[in-house]
C-alpha positions, 0 to 999 in steps of 0.5 A: 686384340692381339698386339701384332694382328692386322686389327691392332696395327690398324687401331694404332694407325688410326689413333695416330692419324686422328691425333695428326701424327700419322698419314691417312690409312687405306686397307686393301683386300688381299686374299694372298695375305695371311690376314686377308688384307693389308694396311697402306699409308697414304701421304698428304702429297698423294691426296692433293686438295683433301683436308685432314684425310683419315681414311681412304675406303674402297667402295664395294664395286658390287655393280661396277668399278670400285672408287677410293673414297676419302674421309676426313677425321672430322667426317668420321668423328661426326658419324661416331657422334651422330650414331651415339646421339641417335642410339642414346649410348656409347659402349663396347663394340664387337667387330664382325665385319671386314675392315677394308669396307666402311662398315667394319672400319667404322666400328674401330673409329667409333671405338676410338672416339668413344675410348672403348676397346672393341672385341674382334671376331675371327673371320679367317675361316668364315662367320659362324654362330659359334664364333659369334657367341664366343666373341660376344662372351668377351665383351666386358661393358654393360652396353654392347653394340655390333654391326652386321649384314643381313646374311650374317643375321640370317645365319644366326637366326637359322634354327638358332641355339639358346646360346645364340639367341641369348648372345643376340639379345644381350646387344643394346643395338645391332646395326643392320646394313649393307643390303636389304633385309628380308621381311622374314628376317626382320619379323624373326628379329622382332619376335625375339625382341632384338634391338635392330637398327636398319641402316642406310649409308655408304662409304661416301657418308662414313657409313650409315646416316639414316637409321630405321628410316630416320636421319641421324642428327645433323643429316638432311635428306632430299629427293630430286626426280626420284633420286636420293640426296643426303647431306651432313658433316659426315660426308666424304671429301670426294674420290682420290684421283677421280675429280670427274666422279667427285663432281658428279656425286658431290653437288651443291644445292642451296649453298650446301654440299650434298651427296647424290646417291645412286638410289631411288626413293622418297621422304614421307613425314621425315621417313626415308623409303628406298624404292630401288637403284638408278640402274634398277629399271629393266627395259625388256622389249620396250617394256620398263620394269622395276627390278625391286618390285619383282624382287620384293614379290619373289622374296616371299617364295625363296630364301634369297633372291636377286633380280637384275637386268641381263643383256639380251640380243633379242630383247635388249635386256631380259629379267634375270633371277638368282635365287637360293632355297626352294627350287620350284619356281612355278608358283613364284613365276605365276605370282609375278605374271598375275601381279605385275605382268608376263614380261616381268617373269624372269627369263634367265634363272640361276639357282644357287643351292649354297646361297648367292655369291657374296663380296667380303663385306656381305653384300651380294656380288651383283657383277658376278651374278650378272656375268653368270646369268649372261652366259646362259 
């Protein structure tokens, strides 16, 4: 890391906060700043009721208002320890994600707790295979680790060069999270022998706490009325200046504190399966449909796709589709009609020739897409 770069300054600030010599740290996305983000410091007086806060991390806001999640030093340490224990290794990390989201900043905290120096990939003008290969070459440890989102991995595996494949295969673990990875992407990764760990988690859980469907050490899972709850030592303290949201999402069950997620799913033989989100149901003309079910079917036909509910004056909600890749929708929509129902066929459709709009953390920008579909 360059001594005066944003990442180096953040690394030092986190080290001071971990050693209880400094205030909590918050990184805020700022397109007008030369680094694309800025570091702010949050005093204990600004976080009343929170114990030993290390980080304030803003949720992505992909589906609604962003919240400021408060994470303690103990939570981040527990996350780092559980990750190392599950993987069976510690090593040197490549940071290839923005640090104003949990997936990026946790690469720095894992490095701090492991006593290793991360390599930072330059994302100032975007992510590319060439940059990834160059950054990978800077890693000096025998054990190499990184964290990517599916969009990044898909870009790396799109007609990859020999150098790109060699770089990917040099990693002992590639954490893949932030969004659902397509079957094609996972199949391509397996064929190359890449060591992929699909992660499930959020800012409220200090990042991933379920890898490849299995809970990390110290983590427990439960389901209530289809909704997933998680508990473990890496849970956030709550939301800054938002006691109502804190009370809604951090709940007591059997005298233990759990995080009530917005995800639907099941736990079978210890394996977590994600079925969709609480807001996944599309009620169109009184017919209730699962957006995830429709999306899973359409993935077979397009490079990227997202199915969402779109407000509709006549139907209440209509099925909205945003997609990239092939432009012909006839066969895809006929498959939806035959497999699910005619009412599940998308009515509001947008093709994005250059890929779906994304947030800085690589997640699909659902809110923008819904707004654009609503204007059709």
